[in-house]
TORPA-4810 file (N, C-alpha, C, O; in nm, 3 decimals):
<nodes>
NODE_1_5.247_-20.467_25.942_5.357_-20.395_26.006_5.378_-20.261_25.936_5.416_-20.260_25.819_M
NODE_2_5.355_-20.148_26.003_5.380_-20.019_25.939_5.529_-19.999_25.917_5.611_-20.039_26.000_P
NODE_3_5.565_-19.936_25.806_5.705_-19.909_25.778_5.753_-19.794_25.864_5.676_-19.701_25.892_S
NODE_4_5.879_-19.797_25.908_5.931_-19.691_25.995_5.959_-19.564_25.915_5.958_-19.564_25.792_P
NODE_5_5.983_-19.456_25.988_6.026_-19.332_25.925_6.168_-19.347_25.872_6.244_-19.432_25.920_A
NODE_6_6.203_-19.267_25.775_6.340_-19.266_25.724_6.430_-19.220_25.838_6.401_-19.118_25.900_F
NODE_7_6.539_-19.290_25.866_6.619_-19.259_25.984_6.699_-19.129_25.968_6.748_-19.098_25.860_P
NODE_8_6.710_-19.055_26.076_6.798_-18.938_26.082_6.929_-18.986_26.145_6.932_-19.024_26.262_E
NODE_9_7.035_-18.983_26.066_7.162_-19.041_26.107_7.276_-18.942_26.089_7.266_-18.852_26.006_L
NODE_10_7.383_-18.955_26.166_7.501_-18.871_26.144_7.576_-18.918_26.020_7.546_-19.024_25.967_P
NODE_11_7.675_-18.840_25.973_7.757_-18.886_25.861_7.818_-19.023_25.891_7.867_-19.048_26.001_P
NODE_12_7.816_-19.110_25.792_7.868_-19.244_25.812_7.777_-19.336_25.891_7.818_-19.445_25.931_G
NODE_13_7.653_-19.292_25.914_7.560_-19.372_25.993_7.502_-19.488_25.914_7.492_-19.483_25.791_G
NODE_14_7.464_-19.593_25.987_7.406_-19.713_25.928_7.281_-19.749_26.008_7.284_-19.753_26.131_V
NODE_15_7.171_-19.776_25.938_7.046_-19.812_26.006_6.983_-19.932_25.939_6.937_-19.921_25.826_A
NODE_16_6.980_-20.049_26.007_6.901_-20.162_25.957_6.754_-20.142_25.992_6.720_-20.104_26.104_P
NODE_17_6.667_-20.170_25.894_6.524_-20.149_25.912_6.447_-20.267_25.854_6.501_-20.345_25.776_L
NODE_18_6.321_-20.277_25.892_6.229_-20.371_25.829_6.111_-20.291_25.776_6.042_-20.223_25.852_M
NODE_19_6.089_-20.299_25.644_5.978_-20.230_25.581_5.864_-20.328_25.554_5.884_-20.449_25.546_L
NODE_20_5.745_-20.273_25.541_5.629_-20.353_25.504_5.629_-20.371_25.353_5.623_-20.273_25.279_D
NODE_21_5.636_-20.497_25.305_5.641_-20.524_25.163_5.524_-20.609_25.117_5.444_-20.652_25.200_G
NODE_22_5.513_-20.633_24.988_5.399_-20.708_24.934_5.394_-20.853_24.978_5.287_-20.913_24.979_P
NODE_23_5.508_-20.911_25.015_5.511_-21.050_25.062_5.540_-21.059_25.211_5.561_-21.168_25.264_A
NODE_24_5.542_-20.944_25.280_5.579_-20.941_25.421_5.696_-20.848_25.441_5.722_-20.763_25.356_G
NODE_25_5.768_-20.861_25.551_5.877_-20.768_25.580_5.989_-20.773_25.475_6.020_-20.879_25.420_P
NODE_26_6.048_-20.656_25.450_6.165_-20.643_25.363_6.279_-20.588_25.448_6.265_-20.485_25.514_I
NODE_27_6.391_-20.658_25.445_6.509_-20.616_25.520_6.585_-20.509_25.442_6.619_-20.528_25.325_E
NODE_28_6.610_-20.396_25.508_6.668_-20.278_25.444_6.784_-20.226_25.529_6.780_-20.236_25.651_V
NODE_29_6.885_-20.172_25.463_6.993_-20.100_25.532_7.007_-19.963_25.465_7.024_-19.953_25.344_V
NODE_30_7.001_-19.859_25.547_7.022_-19.721_25.501_7.159_-19.676_25.549_7.193_-19.692_25.666_V
NODE_31_7.238_-19.619_25.458_7.370_-19.564_25.491_7.376_-19.419_25.448_7.334_-19.385_25.337_D
NODE_32_7.427_-19.333_25.535_7.440_-19.192_25.503_7.576_-19.162_25.440_7.666_-19.247_25.445_T
NODE_33_7.592_-19.042_25.381_7.719_-19.009_25.316_7.839_-19.024_25.410_7.826_-19.017_25.532_P
NODE_34_7.955_-19.046_25.350_8.077_-19.065_25.426_8.109_-18.941_25.508_8.076_-18.830_25.467_E
NODE_35_8.172_-18.958_25.624_8.213_-18.841_25.704_8.303_-18.749_25.624_8.391_-18.793_25.550_P
NODE_36_8.279_-18.619_25.640_8.359_-18.520_25.570_8.310_-18.488_25.430_8.368_-18.402_25.363_G
NODE_37_8.204_-18.556_25.384_8.149_-18.532_25.251_8.017_-18.455_25.267_7.931_-18.494_25.347_V
NODE_38_8.001_-18.348_25.192_7.876_-18.271_25.198_7.760_-18.356_25.146_7.768_-18.413_25.036_A
NODE_39_7.655_-18.365_25.225_7.539_-18.446_25.186_7.462_-18.379_25.073_7.445_-18.257_25.072_A
NODE_40_7.416_-18.459_24.978_7.335_-18.412_24.868_7.193_-18.467_24.883_7.171_-18.564_24.954_R
NODE_41_7.100_-18.404_24.817_6.960_-18.447_24.825_6.936_-18.558_24.724_6.863_-18.542_24.626_E
NODE_42_7.000_-18.672_24.749_6.992_-18.790_24.664_6.978_-18.912_24.753_7.052_-18.927_24.851_V
NODE_43_6.885_-19.000_24.719_6.879_-19.134_24.779_6.891_-19.234_24.665_6.813_-19.232_24.570_V
NODE_44_6.990_-19.321_24.675_7.017_-19.420_24.571_6.984_-19.559_24.623_7.036_-19.601_24.726_A
NODE_45_6.899_-19.631_24.552_6.866_-19.770_24.584_6.953_-19.860_24.497_6.957_-19.844_24.375_I
NODE_46_7.022_-19.955_24.561_7.111_-20.047_24.489_7.061_-20.190_24.512_7.052_-20.236_24.626_V
NODE_47_7.029_-20.260_24.403_6.969_-20.394_24.410_7.074_-20.503_24.393_7.169_-20.488_24.316_C
NODE_48_7.056_-20.613_24.464_7.158_-20.718_24.469_7.139_-20.826_24.361_7.033_-20.832_24.298_H
NODE_49_7.242_-20.910_24.340_7.236_-21.014_24.236_7.153_-21.136_24.279_7.083_-21.133_24.380_P
NODE_50_7.164_-21.241_24.200_7.076_-21.357_24.206_7.066_-21.416_24.347_7.166_-21.457_24.406_L
NODE_51_6.945_-21.420_24.398_6.920_-21.465_24.535_6.962_-21.609_24.557_7.016_-21.643_24.663_S
NODE_52_6.939_-21.695_24.459_6.967_-21.838_24.474_7.115_-21.870_24.464_7.155_-21.985_24.488_T
NODE_53_7.198_-21.772_24.429_7.342_-21.791_24.423_7.414_-21.709_24.530_7.530_-21.673_24.513_E
NODE_54_7.345_-21.680_24.637_7.406_-21.609_24.750_7.397_-21.459_24.741_7.456_-21.389_24.824_G
NODE_55_7.325_-21.406_24.644_7.311_-21.261_24.634_7.236_-21.203_24.752_7.137_-21.259_24.798_G
NODE_56_7.285_-21.090_24.801_7.221_-21.024_24.914_7.266_-20.878_24.916_7.349_-20.836_24.835_S
NODE_57_7.210_-20.803_25.008_7.247_-20.662_25.021_7.392_-20.644_25.063_7.445_-20.534_25.054_L
NODE_58_7.457_-20.752_25.108_7.597_-20.745_25.147_7.693_-20.789_25.037_7.813_-20.800_25.061_N
NODE_59_7.642_-20.816_24.917_7.729_-20.852_24.805_7.836_-20.745_24.786_7.807_-20.626_24.800_N
NODE_60_7.958_-20.786_24.755_8.070_-20.691_24.752_8.058_-20.589_24.639_8.103_-20.475_24.654_K
NODE_61_7.998_-20.626_24.526_7.978_-20.529_24.419_7.873_-20.426_24.461_7.889_-20.307_24.436_V
NODE_62_7.767_-20.472_24.524_7.663_-20.382_24.573_7.719_-20.287_24.677_7.694_-20.166_24.670_V
NODE_63_7.794_-20.339_24.772_7.846_-20.252_24.878_7.949_-20.155_24.824_7.957_-20.041_24.871_T
NODE_64_8.029_-20.196_24.725_8.126_-20.102_24.668_8.057_-19.993_24.587_8.095_-19.877_24.596_M
NODE_65_7.955_-20.030_24.509_7.880_-19.929_24.435_7.815_-19.829_24.532_7.819_-19.708_24.509_A
NODE_66_7.756_-19.881_24.639_7.693_-19.792_24.737_7.797_-19.703_24.803_7.770_-19.585_24.827_A
NODE_67_7.913_-19.757_24.833_8.019_-19.676_24.893_8.059_-19.561_24.800_8.075_-19.448_24.845_R
NODE_68_8.074_-19.591_24.672_8.111_-19.488_24.576_8.010_-19.374_24.576_8.046_-19.257_24.570_A
NODE_69_7.882_-19.410_24.583_7.777_-19.308_24.583_7.781_-19.225_24.711_7.761_-19.104_24.707_L
NODE_70_7.807_-19.289_24.823_7.815_-19.214_24.950_7.936_-19.122_24.953_7.933_-19.017_25.017_R
NODE_71_8.042_-19.161_24.884_8.160_-19.075_24.877_8.135_-18.949_24.793_8.215_-18.855_24.797_E
NODE_72_8.026_-18.947_24.718_7.984_-18.829_24.644_7.869_-18.756_24.712_7.816_-18.659_24.657_L
NODE_73_7.829_-18.802_24.830_7.728_-18.730_24.907_7.589_-18.787_24.906_7.498_-18.729_24.966_G
NODE_74_7.568_-18.900_24.838_7.435_-18.962_24.834_7.411_-19.046_24.960_7.505_-19.097_25.021_A
NODE_75_7.285_-19.060_24.996_7.242_-19.161_25.093_7.206_-19.285_25.014_7.144_-19.276_24.908_T
NODE_76_7.244_-19.403_25.065_7.215_-19.525_24.991_7.120_-19.616_25.069_7.118_-19.617_25.192_T
NODE_77_7.042_-19.691_24.992_6.949_-19.789_25.046_6.978_-19.922_24.977_6.964_-19.933_24.856_V
NODE_78_7.017_-20.022_25.055_7.032_-20.159_25.006_6.923_-20.242_25.074_6.885_-20.215_25.188_R
NODE_79_6.873_-20.343_25.003_6.769_-20.425_25.065_6.779_-20.568_25.012_6.834_-20.592_24.905_F
NODE_80_6.725_-20.660_25.088_6.719_-20.800_25.047_6.587_-20.828_24.977_6.480_-20.799_25.031_N
NODE_81_6.597_-20.885_24.855_6.477_-20.932_24.789_6.409_-21.040_24.873_6.471_-21.099_24.961_F
NODE_82_6.284_-21.066_24.844_6.209_-21.173_24.911_6.289_-21.302_24.910_6.355_-21.335_24.811_R
NODE_83_6.283_-21.374_25.019_6.349_-21.504_25.042_6.495_-21.490_25.085_6.559_-21.591_25.113_S
NODE_84_6.549_-21.369_25.091_6.689_-21.349_25.129_6.695_-21.283_25.266_6.622_-21.189_25.295_V
NODE_85_6.785_-21.336_25.352_6.800_-21.278_25.485_6.669_-21.280_25.562_6.605_-21.384_25.576_G
NODE_86_6.631_-21.163_25.613_6.509_-21.152_25.692_6.387_-21.113_25.608_6.279_-21.093_25.662_K
NODE_87_6.405_-21.103_25.475_6.292_-21.064_25.389_6.201_-21.183_25.363_6.247_-21.291_25.329_S
NODE_88_6.071_-21.162_25.380_5.973_-21.269_25.364_5.943_-21.295_25.216_5.971_-21.212_25.130_A
NODE_89_5.887_-21.413_25.189_5.841_-21.445_25.055_5.928_-21.548_24.987_6.027_-21.595_25.043_G
NODE_90_5.890_-21.584_24.866_5.958_-21.688_24.788_6.026_-21.628_24.665_5.975_-21.534_24.605_D
NODE_91_6.139_-21.684_24.630_6.213_-21.639_24.512_6.125_-21.650_24.387_6.054_-21.748_24.368_F
NODE_92_6.132_-21.546_24.301_6.049_-21.544_24.181_6.127_-21.497_24.059_6.070_-21.442_23.965_D
NODE_93_6.259_-21.519_24.060_6.343_-21.497_23.942_6.336_-21.354_23.889_6.351_-21.330_23.769_N
NODE_94_6.314_-21.260_23.980_6.316_-21.119_23.944_6.181_-21.058_23.916_6.171_-20.937_23.901_G
NODE_95_6.076_-21.139_23.908_5.944_-21.086_23.871_5.874_-21.027_23.994_5.850_-20.906_24.000_I
NODE_96_5.842_-21.110_24.091_5.781_-21.055_24.213_5.879_-20.967_24.289_5.838_-20.877_24.362_A
NODE_97_6.009_-20.991_24.272_6.110_-20.906_24.334_6.096_-20.761_24.288_6.134_-20.669_24.360_E
NODE_98_6.041_-20.743_24.168_6.017_-20.607_24.118_5.920_-20.532_24.209_5.933_-20.411_24.227_S
NODE_99_5.824_-20.603_24.266_5.730_-20.539_24.358_5.796_-20.505_24.490_5.757_-20.408_24.556_E
NODE_100_5.896_-20.585_24.531_5.974_-20.548_24.649_6.044_-20.414_24.625_6.043_-20.327_24.711_D
NODE_101_6.105_-20.400_24.506_6.172_-20.275_24.473_6.073_-20.159_24.470_6.103_-20.050_24.520_L
NODE_102_5.956_-20.181_24.413_5.856_-20.074_24.409_5.821_-20.029_24.551_5.808_-19.909_24.576_R
NODE_103_5.806_-20.124_24.643_5.771_-20.089_24.781_5.881_-20.006_24.846_5.852_-19.909_24.916_A
NODE_104_6.007_-20.045_24.823_6.118_-19.969_24.879_6.123_-19.829_24.818_6.141_-19.730_24.889_V
NODE_105_6.106_-19.820_24.685_6.106_-19.691_24.620_5.993_-19.602_24.665_6.013_-19.482_24.685_G
NODE_106_5.874_-19.657_24.683_5.760_-19.579_24.732_5.789_-19.523_24.871_5.755_-19.409_24.902_D
NODE_107_5.852_-19.606_24.954_5.886_-19.562_25.090_5.986_-19.447_25.085_5.970_-19.348_25.156_W
NODE_108_6.090_-19.459_25.002_6.190_-19.352_24.991_6.123_-19.223_24.945_6.148_-19.117_25.002_V
NODE_109_6.040_-19.230_24.842_5.977_-19.109_24.792_5.880_-19.048_24.893_5.866_-18.926_24.901_R
NODE_110_5.814_-19.132_24.968_5.723_-19.081_25.070_5.800_-19.011_25.183_5.757_-18.908_25.235_R
NODE_111_5.913_-19.069_25.221_5.990_-19.018_25.333_6.087_-18.906_25.295_6.122_-18.823_25.379_E
NODE_112_6.130_-18.904_25.169_6.225_-18.802_25.121_6.173_-18.740_24.992_6.235_-18.755_24.887_R
NODE_113_6.059_-18.671_24.998_5.995_-18.623_24.874_6.076_-18.517_24.799_6.056_-18.500_24.679_P
NODE_114_6.166_-18.447_24.866_6.244_-18.345_24.798_6.374_-18.395_24.740_6.450_-18.317_24.682_G
NODE_115_6.402_-18.523_24.754_6.529_-18.579_24.710_6.515_-18.646_24.572_6.411_-18.700_24.537_H
NODE_116_6.624_-18.640_24.497_6.632_-18.720_24.375_6.638_-18.868_24.412_6.697_-18.904_24.514_A
NODE_117_6.576_-18.952_24.330_6.583_-19.098_24.348_6.667_-19.157_24.237_6.634_-19.145_24.119_L
NODE_118_6.775_-19.222_24.274_6.858_-19.297_24.180_6.831_-19.445_24.201_6.805_-19.489_24.313_W
NODE_119_6.839_-19.520_24.094_6.802_-19.661_24.098_6.902_-19.742_24.016_6.933_-19.707_23.902_L
NODE_120_6.950_-19.850_24.075_7.042_-19.935_23.998_7.060_-20.070_24.065_7.000_-20.099_24.168_G
NODE_121_7.145_-20.150_24.004_7.169_-20.282_24.059_7.278_-20.355_23.984_7.328_-20.309_23.881_G
NODE_122_7.312_-20.468_24.038_7.417_-20.554_23.984_7.357_-20.687_23.941_7.284_-20.750_24.017_F
NODE_123_7.386_-20.729_23.818_7.343_-20.858_23.764_7.191_-20.870_23.773_7.121_-20.786_23.716_S
NODE_124_7.136_-20.970_23.841_6.989_-20.979_23.849_6.930_-20.850_23.903_6.822_-20.807_23.859_L
NODE_125_6.999_-20.786_23.998_6.949_-20.660_24.051_6.935_-20.554_23.945_6.845_-20.470_23.952_G
NODE_126_7.023_-20.556_23.843_7.009_-20.459_23.735_6.888_-20.492_23.649_6.821_-20.401_23.598_S
NODE_127_6.858_-20.621_23.632_6.736_-20.659_23.558_6.612_-20.607_23.630_6.522_-20.551_23.566_F
NODE_128_6.606_-20.625_23.761_6.489_-20.579_23.837_6.477_-20.427_23.828_6.368_-20.375_23.808_V
NODE_129_6.589_-20.357_23.843_6.586_-20.211_23.834_6.541_-20.165_23.696_6.461_-20.073_23.683_A
NODE_130_6.593_-20.229_23.592_6.552_-20.196_23.456_6.404_-20.224_23.434_6.333_-20.146_23.370_L
NODE_131_6.359_-20.337_23.488_6.219_-20.376_23.470_6.123_-20.273_23.531_6.011_-20.255_23.484_R
NODE_132_6.170_-20.204_23.637_6.083_-20.109_23.707_6.110_-19.964_23.670_6.039_-19.874_23.715_M
NODE_133_6.212_-19.939_23.588_6.253_-19.801_23.565_6.146_-19.718_23.497_6.124_-19.603_23.534_A
NODE_134_6.078_-19.773_23.397_5.976_-19.695_23.327_5.862_-19.658_23.421_5.809_-19.547_23.412_A
NODE_135_5.825_-19.749_23.510_5.716_-19.721_23.604_5.760_-19.626_23.715_5.684_-19.538_23.755_A
NODE_136_5.881_-19.644_23.766_5.927_-19.566_23.881_5.988_-19.433_23.842_5.991_-19.340_23.923_M
NODE_137_6.037_-19.421_23.718_6.096_-19.296_23.667_6.199_-19.237_23.764_6.181_-19.126_23.814_Q
NODE_138_6.307_-19.310_23.789_6.413_-19.253_23.872_6.480_-19.136_23.801_6.470_-19.122_23.679_P
NODE_139_6.550_-19.053_23.877_6.624_-18.942_23.819_6.753_-18.989_23.753_6.811_-18.917_23.672_D
NODE_140_6.798_-19.109_23.786_6.915_-19.170_23.725_6.902_-19.321_23.739_6.859_-19.370_23.843_L
NODE_141_6.940_-19.394_23.635_6.941_-19.540_23.636_7.082_-19.586_23.607_7.149_-19.532_23.518_L
NODE_142_7.129_-19.687_23.681_7.261_-19.745_23.651_7.253_-19.897_23.657_7.186_-19.955_23.743_F
NODE_143_7.324_-19.960_23.564_7.321_-20.106_23.550_7.464_-20.158_23.550_7.547_-20.112_23.472_S
NODE_144_7.492_-20.253_23.638_7.624_-20.314_23.647_7.612_-20.459_23.605_7.544_-20.538_23.671_I
NODE_145_7.678_-20.495_23.495_7.675_-20.631_23.441_7.532_-20.684_23.425_7.499_-20.789_23.481_A
NODE_146_7.447_-20.614_23.350_7.310_-20.663_23.331_7.310_-20.794_23.254_7.379_-20.805_23.153_P
NODE_147_7.233_-20.894_23.301_7.241_-21.027_23.240_7.160_-21.042_23.111_7.078_-21.133_23.099_P
NODE_148_7.183_-20.953_23.016_7.119_-20.964_22.885_7.168_-21.090_22.814_7.283_-21.131_22.831_A
NODE_149_7.081_-21.152_22.736_7.118_-21.272_22.663_7.112_-21.399_22.744_7.149_-21.505_22.696_G
NODE_150_7.064_-21.389_22.869_7.051_-21.508_22.952_6.903_-21.541_22.972_6.824_-21.527_22.878_R
NODE_151_6.864_-21.584_23.090_6.729_-21.638_23.108_6.622_-21.530_23.125_6.503_-21.562_23.124_A
NODE_152_6.662_-21.405_23.140_6.566_-21.300_23.172_6.525_-21.224_23.047_6.603_-21.207_22.954_W
NODE_153_6.402_-21.179_23.046_6.344_-21.114_22.929_6.377_-20.964_22.931_6.313_-20.886_23.002_D
NODE_154_6.477_-20.927_22.854_6.517_-20.787_22.845_6.446_-20.715_22.731_6.467_-20.595_22.712_F
NODE_155_6.364_-20.785_22.655_6.306_-20.728_22.534_6.167_-20.671_22.553_6.117_-20.602_22.464_D
NODE_156_6.104_-20.697_22.665_5.965_-20.654_22.683_5.948_-20.572_22.810_5.855_-20.593_22.887_N
NODE_157_6.039_-20.478_22.830_6.030_-20.386_22.942_5.972_-20.254_22.891_5.981_-20.222_22.773_M
NODE_158_5.913_-20.179_22.982_5.876_-20.043_22.945_6.003_-19.963_22.915_6.110_-19.994_22.968_G
NODE_159_5.991_-19.863_22.832_6.108_-19.787_22.788_6.135_-19.671_22.883_6.054_-19.579_22.896_L
NODE_160_6.248_-19.677_22.949_6.294_-19.568_23.035_6.379_-19.474_22.950_6.468_-19.519_22.879_Y
NODE_161_6.353_-19.344_22.956_6.421_-19.251_22.868_6.510_-19.151_22.941_6.566_-19.060_22.879_T
NODE_162_6.524_-19.167_23.073_6.606_-19.074_23.151_6.754_-19.108_23.147_6.796_-19.198_23.074_G
NODE_163_6.835_-19.037_23.225_6.978_-19.062_23.229_7.008_-19.205_23.276_6.947_-19.255_23.370_P
NODE_164_7.105_-19.269_23.207_7.132_-19.411_23.233_7.276_-19.441_23.194_7.323_-19.400_23.088_W
NODE_165_7.346_-19.514_23.281_7.477_-19.564_23.241_7.489_-19.712_23.276_7.427_-19.762_23.369_F
NODE_166_7.572_-19.780_23.196_7.592_-19.924_23.208_7.741_-19.952_23.223_7.823_-19.904_23.145_V
NODE_167_7.775_-20.030_23.325_7.913_-20.075_23.346_7.921_-20.222_23.310_7.846_-20.303_23.364_I
NODE_168_8.011_-20.257_23.218_8.022_-20.396_23.173_8.169_-20.435_23.160_8.246_-20.367_23.092_Q
NODE_169_8.205_-20.545_23.226_8.340_-20.599_23.211_8.355_-20.675_23.082_8.267_-20.752_23.044_G
NODE_170_8.466_-20.654_23.013_8.489_-20.722_22.886_8.523_-20.869_22.903_8.511_-20.947_22.809_D
NODE_171_8.566_-20.909_23.026_8.602_-21.049_23.051_8.498_-21.118_23.139_8.530_-21.211_23.212_A
NODE_172_8.374_-21.072_23.132_8.266_-21.131_23.211_8.245_-21.276_23.169_8.217_-21.305_23.052_D
NODE_173_8.260_-21.367_23.264_8.250_-21.509_23.236_8.107_-21.563_23.252_8.082_-21.680_23.223_E
NODE_174_8.014_-21.479_23.297_7.875_-21.520_23.318_7.782_-21.453_23.218_7.692_-21.518_23.164_I
NODE_175_7.802_-21.328_23.194_7.724_-21.252_23.096_7.816_-21.215_22.980_7.915_-21.146_23.000_V
NODE_176_7.783_-21.260_22.861_7.866_-21.228_22.745_7.860_-21.078_22.718_7.753_-21.023_22.693_A
NODE_177_7.975_-21.012_22.722_7.977_-20.868_22.702_7.916_-20.829_22.568_7.848_-20.726_22.559_A
NODE_178_7.938_-20.909_22.464_7.883_-20.875_22.334_7.731_-20.880_22.335_7.666_-20.800_22.268_Q
NODE_179_7.673_-20.973_22.412_7.527_-20.977_22.423_7.474_-20.848_22.485_7.370_-20.796_22.443_D
NODE_180_7.545_-20.797_22.585_7.503_-20.672_22.647_7.509_-20.558_22.546_7.416_-20.478_22.538_V
NODE_181_7.617_-20.551_22.471_7.631_-20.441_22.377_7.533_-20.454_22.259_7.484_-20.353_22.208_H
NODE_182_7.504_-20.576_22.217_7.403_-20.595_22.112_7.266_-20.547_22.161_7.193_-20.481_22.087_D
NODE_183_7.232_-20.581_22.283_7.104_-20.537_22.341_7.099_-20.385_22.350_6.998_-20.323_22.315_W
NODE_184_7.208_-20.324_22.395_7.212_-20.178_22.404_7.204_-20.113_22.266_7.141_-20.008_22.250_L
NODE_185_7.267_-20.176_22.167_7.258_-20.122_22.031_7.112_-20.111_21.986_7.073_-20.014_21.922_D
NODE_186_7.032_-20.214_22.020_6.891_-20.211_21.985_6.816_-20.099_22.055_6.731_-20.033_21.995_G
NODE_187_6.848_-20.078_22.183_6.781_-19.971_22.257_6.824_-19.833_22.209_6.746_-19.738_22.217_L
NODE_188_6.947_-19.823_22.160_6.995_-19.693_22.112_6.910_-19.639_21.997_6.911_-19.519_21.970_D
NODE_189_6.838_-19.728_21.930_6.751_-19.683_21.821_6.617_-19.631_21.873_6.539_-19.571_21.798_R
NODE_190_6.590_-19.654_22.001_6.461_-19.617_22.059_6.470_-19.500_22.156_6.369_-19.434_22.184_L
NODE_191_6.587_-19.475_22.208_6.605_-19.372_22.310_6.745_-19.313_22.298_6.829_-19.365_22.224_R
NODE_192_6.770_-19.205_22.372_6.906_-19.153_22.375_6.999_-19.262_22.427_6.966_-19.328_22.525_A
NODE_193_7.113_-19.283_22.364_7.200_-19.394_22.405_7.241_-19.386_22.551_7.272_-19.278_22.603_P
NODE_194_7.240_-19.499_22.617_7.296_-19.507_22.751_7.446_-19.485_22.744_7.511_-19.519_22.645_A
NODE_195_7.501_-19.427_22.849_7.646_-19.415_22.859_7.704_-19.552_22.892_7.663_-19.616_22.989_T
NODE_196_7.799_-19.597_22.811_7.861_-19.728_22.834_7.999_-19.709_22.894_8.083_-19.636_22.841_R
NODE_197_8.022_-19.777_23.005_8.154_-19.775_23.068_8.210_-19.916_23.058_8.168_-20.006_23.131_I
NODE_198_8.303_-19.935_22.968_8.364_-20.066_22.945_8.483_-20.083_23.038_8.563_-19.991_23.055_R
NODE_199_8.495_-20.200_23.098_8.607_-20.229_23.187_8.687_-20.345_23.130_8.652_-20.461_23.153_M
NODE_200_8.794_-20.317_23.056_8.877_-20.424_22.998_8.931_-20.516_23.106_8.982_-20.471_23.209_P
NODE_201_8.919_-20.647_23.081_8.975_-20.746_23.172_8.894_-20.773_23.296_8.933_-20.856_23.378_G
NODE_202_8.780_-20.705_23.314_8.702_-20.722_23.437_8.606_-20.840_23.423_8.540_-20.856_23.320_A
NODE_203_8.600_-20.923_23.528_8.510_-21.038_23.532_8.372_-20.994_23.582_8.351_-20.878_23.615_S
NODE_204_8.280_-21.090_23.587_8.143_-21.058_23.629_8.140_-20.999_23.769_8.068_-20.903_23.795_H
NODE_205_8.219_-21.056_23.859_8.219_-21.011_23.998_8.330_-20.911_24.026_8.354_-20.875_24.141_F
NODE_206_8.398_-20.865_23.921_8.500_-20.761_23.933_8.611_-20.800_24.031_8.660_-20.718_24.108_F
NODE_207_8.650_-20.929_24.025_8.757_-20.976_24.113_8.883_-20.895_24.087_8.927_-20.882_23.973_H
NODE_208_8.940_-20.840_24.193_9.061_-20.761_24.181_9.041_-20.625_24.117_9.137_-20.552_24.094_G
NODE_209_8.916_-20.589_24.087_8.888_-20.465_24.016_8.782_-20.380_24.088_8.721_-20.291_24.027_R
NODE_210_8.761_-20.406_24.215_8.655_-20.334_24.285_8.684_-20.185_24.298_8.592_-20.103_24.293_L
NODE_211_8.810_-20.149_24.313_8.842_-20.007_24.320_8.820_-19.940_24.185_8.780_-19.823_24.179_M
NODE_212_8.846_-20.013_24.076_8.814_-19.959_23.943_8.664_-19.943_23.926_8.617_-19.845_23.868_D
NODE_213_8.588_-20.039_23.978_8.441_-20.028_23.973_8.396_-19.906_24.051_8.309_-19.831_24.005_L
NODE_214_8.453_-19.885_24.167_8.419_-19.767_24.248_8.436_-19.639_24.167_8.349_-19.552_24.170_R
NODE_215_8.547_-19.627_24.096_8.570_-19.508_24.017_8.473_-19.499_23.899_8.428_-19.391_23.863_Q
NODE_216_8.442_-19.614_23.840_8.349_-19.616_23.726_8.211_-19.567_23.769_8.146_-19.492_23.695_A
NODE_217_8.166_-19.609_23.886_8.037_-19.561_23.936_8.041_-19.410_23.955_7.947_-19.340_23.916_V
NODE_218_8.147_-19.360_24.015_8.159_-19.215_24.034_8.158_-19.141_23.901_8.091_-19.039_23.886_K
NODE_219_8.232_-19.194_23.805_8.236_-19.130_23.674_8.098_-19.128_23.609_8.060_-19.032_23.542_D
NODE_220_8.022_-19.237_23.631_7.890_-19.246_23.569_7.789_-19.150_23.626_7.706_-19.097_23.553_G
NODE_221_7.795_-19.125_23.757_7.691_-19.043_23.821_7.726_-18.895_23.828_7.638_-18.813_23.850_V
NODE_222_7.853_-18.861_23.810_7.897_-18.725_23.843_7.817_-18.617_23.771_7.784_-18.514_23.829_R
NODE_223_7.785_-18.641_23.644_7.714_-18.538_23.567_7.572_-18.515_23.618_7.512_-18.412_23.588_A
NODE_224_7.518_-18.609_23.694_7.380_-18.598_23.742_7.371_-18.555_23.888_7.262_-18.551_23.944_E
NODE_225_7.484_-18.522_23.948_7.482_-18.483_24.089_7.410_-18.350_24.107_7.439_-18.254_24.037_L
NODE_226_7.315_-18.344_24.201_7.257_-18.214_24.234_7.355_-18.133_24.318_7.458_-18.184_24.363_P
NODE_227_7.323_-18.005_24.337_7.410_-17.916_24.415_7.551_-17.916_24.357_7.647_-17.953_24.425_N
NODE_228_7.562_-17.875_24.231_7.688_-17.888_24.158_7.803_-17.816_24.225_7.919_-17.850_24.201_A
NODE_229_7.774_-17.717_24.310_7.882_-17.646_24.378_7.955_-17.731_24.480_8.067_-17.698_24.519_G
NODE_230_7.892_-17.839_24.523_7.959_-17.933_24.613_8.043_-18.027_24.528_7.989_-18.111_24.457_L
NODE_231_8.172_-18.013_24.535_8.257_-18.086_24.441_8.357_-18.172_24.517_8.471_-18.132_24.536_D
NODE_232_8.314_-18.291_24.562_8.405_-18.378_24.636_8.518_-18.427_24.548_8.507_-18.428_24.425_P
NODE_233_8.625_-18.468_24.611_8.738_-18.523_24.537_8.696_-18.652_24.468_8.605_-18.721_24.514_A
NODE_234_8.764_-18.685_24.358_8.733_-18.807_24.283_8.756_-18.929_24.368_8.735_-19.041_24.321_A
</nodes>
């Protein structure tokens, strides 16, 4: 199945697509910047959390992060990892899912070669994005509640050295915040430190704090926005 062209959409437009992936079709949704916001030459891919626990491109943390980016003028791409929704293939705990992300990223770069590529994710999605960052070299990387200290190997990834910010809730009941900060401390000795955005009292899924998360995402990306003269409201 050949992958479609990147959709031409009006402001606030939404396009569901099926891309050709390594395990078969990949279900994708493209969203354009919010109405009234000047579009920037940025496409941001946002990866979803654990597939076996209901994670999908419609996860509320993923959709809120994507909304925040569109409110700053970015186009966003959300997609379902293999085995989720209409995406083909079997769950592989983030390993083969990395190739799904590579396929989506290759498509974005092929279709939007003049645009910056931003890459990030929530929970397992942040692990997959981190795992691929050194190979894909996005213009910006963002991680929301990365599951360091759990079942995934955060110690043997290629080293990404570009701009990166991490959002972590201090009251995360699934990922120990201290494990995340200990892991980041180790990386700080190898690369320029990632920007850390701590959210006091925030749980793993940011219950009751989604609007705070929205602002945190905006704060994290603002310094990397292209077309600096376009200055949307916070």
